[in-house]
C-alpha positions in Angstrom: -46.5 -1.1 9.2 -47.7 0.7 6.4 -49.1 -0.2 3.3 -46.1 1.5 1.1 -43.8 -0.7 2.8 -45.3 -3.6 2.1 -45.1 -2.6 -1.4 -41.2 -2.3 -1.0 -40.9 -5.8 0.1 -43.5 -7.1 -2.8 -40.7 -5.5 -5.0 -37.7 -6.6 -3.5 -39.1 -9.9 -3.2 -40.1 -9.9 -7.6 -36.7 -8.3 -8.4 -34.1 -9.9 -6.1 -32.6 -6.8 -6.1 -32.4 -3.8 -4.0 -31.2 -1.5 -6.6 -34.0 -2.4 -9.1 -36.7 -2.8 -6.6 -36.1 1.3 -5.7 -36.3 2.1 -9.0 -39.2 0.4 -10.0 -41.0 1.9 -6.2 -39.3 6.0 -7.8 -37.6 5.7 -4.7 -33.7 5.5 -4.1 -32.0 2.6 -2.6 -30.9 4.1 0.9 -34.4 4.8 1.1 -35.7 1.7 0.5 -33.1 -0.4 3.1 -34.0 2.3 5.6 -37.8 1.4 5.6 -37.0 -2.4 4.9 -34.8 -2.1 8.0 -37.4 -0.3 10.2 -40.2 -2.8 9.1 -37.8 -5.9 10.2 -37.0 -3.8 13.7 -41.1 -3.6 14.2 -41.7 -7.3 13.7 -38.5 -8.4 15.4 -37.9 -10.6 12.3 -35.4 -10.3 9.2 -38.0 -10.6 5.9 -34.8 -11.2 3.8 -31.5 -12.9 3.3 -28.5 -10.4 2.1 -25.4 -11.0 0.4 -23.2 -9.5 -2.4 -25.1 -11.3 -5.2 -28.2 -12.5 -4.3 -31.6 -11.4 -2.2 -33.8 -13.7 -1.4 -36.3 -14.3 1.7 -36.3 -16.5 4.6 -39.3 -18.7 5.5 -40.6 -16.4 7.4 -39.9 -13.6 4.6 -42.4 -15.4 2.8 -45.0 -16.0 5.0 -45.0 -11.9 5.4 -44.4 -12.0 1.7 -47.4 -13.6 0.7 -49.8 -12.0 3.6 -48.3 -8.7 1.7 -49.2 -9.3 -1.9 -52.6 -10.3 -0.3 -53.1 -6.8 1.7 -51.6 -4.9 -1.2 -54.4 -6.3 -3.7 -57.7 -5.9 -1.2 -56.3 -2.2 -0.6 -56.2 -2.1 -4.7 -59.7 -3.3 -5.4 -60.9 -0.8 -2.6 -59.7 2.1 -5.0 -61.1 0.0 -7.4 -64.5 -0.1 -6.3 -64.4 3.4 -6.1 -63.6 3.8 -9.7 -66.1 1.3 -10.8 -69.1 3.5 -9.1 -67.2 6.7 -10.9 -67.2 4.8 -13.6 -63.6 6.1 -14.2 -61.0 4.1 -16.2 -57.3 5.9 -16.4 -53.7 6.2 -15.5 -51.0 4.1 -16.9 -51.2 0.3 -18.4 -48.5 -1.3 -20.1 -49.3 -4.2 -22.6 -46.7 -6.6 -23.6 -47.8 -8.6 -27.4 -46.2 -11.5 -29.5 -44.3 -10.3 -32.6 -46.1 -13.2 -34.5 -49.7 -11.9 -33.0 -48.4 -7.9 -33.2 -49.1 -7.5 -37.1 -52.2 -8.4 -37.1 -54.1 -7.0 -33.8 -52.0 -3.5 -32.9 -52.8 -1.5 -36.1 -56.4 -1.4 -35.5 -56.6 -1.9 -31.7 -54.2 1.1 -30.7 -56.6 3.1 -33.5 -59.4 1.8 -31.2 -57.6 2.2 -27.7 -57.3 5.7 -27.9 -60.2 6.4 -28.8 -62.6 5.4 -26.4 -60.2 5.3 -23.6 -58.4 8.7 -23.6 -57.6 8.8 -20.3 -55.4 5.6 -20.1 -52.1 6.1 -20.9 -51.6 3.1 -23.0 -47.6 1.8 -23.7 -47.5 -1.5 -26.0 -44.2 -3.5 -25.8 -43.3 -6.3 -28.5 -41.8 -9.0 -26.5 -41.3 -12.7 -27.0 -43.6 -15.2 -24.7 -40.2 -16.1 -22.8 -39.5 -12.3 -21.5 -43.2 -11.1 -21.7 -43.7 -13.8 -18.4 -40.1 -12.6 -16.6 -41.4 -9.0 -17.3 -44.9 -10.2 -15.7 -43.2 -11.5 -12.4 -41.0 -8.5 -12.1 -44.1 -6.3 -12.5 -43.1 -4.5 -15.1 -46.0 -5.0 -17.2 -49.5 -5.4 -16.4 -50.4 -7.9 -19.0 -49.1 -9.6 -22.1 -51.0 -11.0 -25.3 -48.9 -14.6 -26.3 -49.5 -17.7 -28.4 -51.1 -20.3 -25.6 -49.4 -22.6 -23.3 -46.8 -20.8 -21.9 -47.4 -21.5 -18.1 -45.2 -20.1 -15.6 -45.4 -19.6 -11.6 -47.3 -17.2 -10.1 -48.9 -16.0 -14.1 -52.8 -16.8 -14.9 -53.0 -17.6 -18.2 -56.7 -16.4 -20.1 -57.6 -17.5 -23.7 -58.6 -15.2 -26.1 -59.5 -15.7 -29.2 -58.0 -19.2 -31.7 -57.2 -18.9 -35.6 -56.9 -21.5 -38.4 -53.6 -21.9 -40.0 -53.7 -22.2 -43.4 -51.5 -23.6 -46.2 -49.8 -21.0 -49.1 -48.3 -22.9 -52.1 -45.5 -21.9 -54.2 -47.2 -21.5 -58.5 -45.6 -24.7 -59.0 -46.8 -26.6 -55.9 -50.1 -28.4 -56.6 -51.8 -26.0 -57.4 -54.9 -28.4 -58.7 -55.2 -29.5 -55.6 -58.5 -27.9 -53.7 -57.6 -28.7 -50.2 -54.0 -29.2 -48.0 -53.6 -32.8 -46.7 -49.9 -33.2 -45.4 -49.4 -36.4 -46.7 -49.4 -34.7 -51.1 -46.2 -32.2 -49.4 -43.8 -34.7 -47.7 -41.3 -34.1 -50.0 -41.2 -30.5 -51.1 -39.4 -28.3 -49.6 -40.8 -26.6 -45.9 -40.2 -22.9 -44.9 -41.4 -22.5 -41.0 -40.6 -20.3 -37.9 -40.1 -23.3 -35.6 -41.3 -21.3 -32.4 -44.7 -19.5 -33.5 -45.6 -22.7 -36.4 -44.3 -25.8 -35.1 -46.2 -25.7 -32.1 -47.1 -27.7 -29.0 -50.8 -28.2 -29.9 -50.2 -28.0 -33.4 -50.5 -31.9 -35.2 -48.5 -30.8 -38.3 -46.8 -33.7 -38.6 -44.1 -32.1 -40.9 -42.7 -29.5 -38.3 -42.4 -32.3 -35.6 -41.0 -34.6 -37.9 -38.6 -33.0 -39.8 -37.1 -35.8 -42.1 -40.0 -36.7 -44.0 -39.1 -33.3 -46.0 -36.0 -33.1 -48.3 -35.1 -29.6 -46.2 -36.2 -27.4 -43.7 -35.7 -23.8 -44.0 -35.9 -21.2 -41.3 -37.2 -17.4 -41.3 -37.7 -14.5 -38.8 -41.1 -13.5 -40.3 -44.4 -15.0 -42.0 -43.6 -12.1 -44.8 -40.4 -13.3 -45.5 -41.9 -16.7 -45.7 -44.4 -15.8 -47.9 -41.9 -14.0 -50.3 -39.9 -17.2 -50.5 -42.3 -19.0 -51.6 -42.6 -16.9 -54.2 -39.3 -16.7 -55.8 -38.5 -20.6 -54.7 -41.2 -22.6 -54.4 -42.5 -24.7 -51.6 -45.0 -23.8 -48.8 -45.3 -22.7 -45.9 -48.1 -22.2 -43.3 -49.8 -18.7 -41.8 -52.4 -17.8 -39.4 -55.7 -16.8 -40.9 -55.8 -13.4 -39.7 -52.5 -13.0 -42.3 -55.0 -13.6 -45.1 -56.1 -9.8 -45.5 -52.4 -8.8 -45.8 -52.3 -11.4 -49.5 -52.5 -9.8 -52.8 -55.6 -11.4 -55.1 -53.2 -13.4 -56.9 -51.5 -14.8 -53.4 -55.0 -15.4 -52.1 -55.0 -18.0 -54.9 -52.2 -20.2 -53.3 -53.9 -20.4 -49.7 -55.2 -23.8 -49.3 -57.1 -25.0 -46.3 -55.9 -27.8 -44.1 -58.2 -31.1 -43.3 -57.4 -34.2 -41.9 -57.0 -35.4 -38.7 -54.7 -32.8 -37.6 -55.1 -29.8 -35.5 -54.0 -26.4 -37.8 -54.6 -23.7 -35.2 -53.2 -21.2 -32.9 -54.6 -20.1 -29.4 -54.0 -16.9 -28.3 -54.0 -16.2 -24.8 -54.3 -13.1 -21.9 -51.3 -13.1 -19.4 -51.4 -11.6 -16.0 -49.6 -11.9 -12.6 -51.9 -14.2 -10.4 -52.3 -10.9 -7.7 -54.1 -8.9 -10.2 -56.7 -7.2 -9.5 -57.7 -4.3 -12.4 -60.4 -6.2 -13.6 -61.7 -3.0 -15.5 -58.7 -2.3 -16.8 -58.2 -6.0 -18.4 -62.0 -5.2 -19.7 -60.4 -2.4 -22.2 -58.5 -5.1 -24.1 -61.4 -7.7 -24.5 -63.4 -4.8 -25.7 -61.3 -3.5 -27.7 -60.2 -6.7 -29.6 -64.4 -7.4 -29.8 -64.4 -4.1 -31.5 -62.9 -5.6 -34.9 -61.8 -9.2 -34.5 -64.0 -11.4 -36.8 -67.1 -13.0 -35.9 -66.7 -16.7 -34.3 -62.7 -16.3 -33.3 -63.3 -14.9 -30.0 -63.3 -17.5 -26.9 -66.9 -17.3 -26.1 -66.6 -16.3 -22.5 -64.8 -14.0 -23.4 -68.0 -12.4 -26.0 -70.0 -13.1 -22.8 -69.1 -12.1 -19.6 -65.2 -10.3 -20.3 -62.7 -11.2 -18.0 -63.6 -11.6 -14.1 -61.1 -12.1 -11.3 
């Protein structure tokens, strides 16, 4: 039994497909199959049930895979300890960022990251949360940044920062009001993005009870929503970090929200529960801390970073 064989069975378990597992491991499918058969013969137990449509672990296989993950993690920790003593941060790191978050953090994030960690080969992909979680489970990503509350078995969520929502009003829409109260605009046009703005933790009543408004339109980006409001009227909600993207005249149309409404969104870092590259994750939080608005990052991240 070798550590490499254990990595092969973990890959097969994640992919549930020999061809995809072989591709992930960088070997041919016949080689992967031969190594798996050899391990099963050595242990005198069948680890996977194979069929034309599916590859699933046996009862004994599930126990072996769990132990294999622990063994691989502990072996990787040895490398991490050595690298930490040497002060090395290098290798490949693949990060996913949600499409409604990316415009606000990626430009500065990438600039600071490549300046401070030139030996890390960083790859960034924009993915929606459900796709990101699947890629994490499959081992195709190291980490993902997305809106909080997307739980899935085997995935660990670490809150990073929280930003407020603001209301963006048209020129003709209650311009004299100093602040925004949802009941003021129940009969105005609402322009929203269903998934990104009507969050599970957001108490925007008009997002949850759309019949209060005359019409509800849905667009594909916050920038599009703002342009629609400017042209047609009505209002939308925008994240706090979008404010620097507005012109001086547009900023006059922004109102804060008051009352008993949770008008904010929390952003989290997602990793697999068995992920062990703690120092690499610290490069993510340290980079965010270089440019994020003061007070927005979670206090425990500011003080301690990420502890696995």
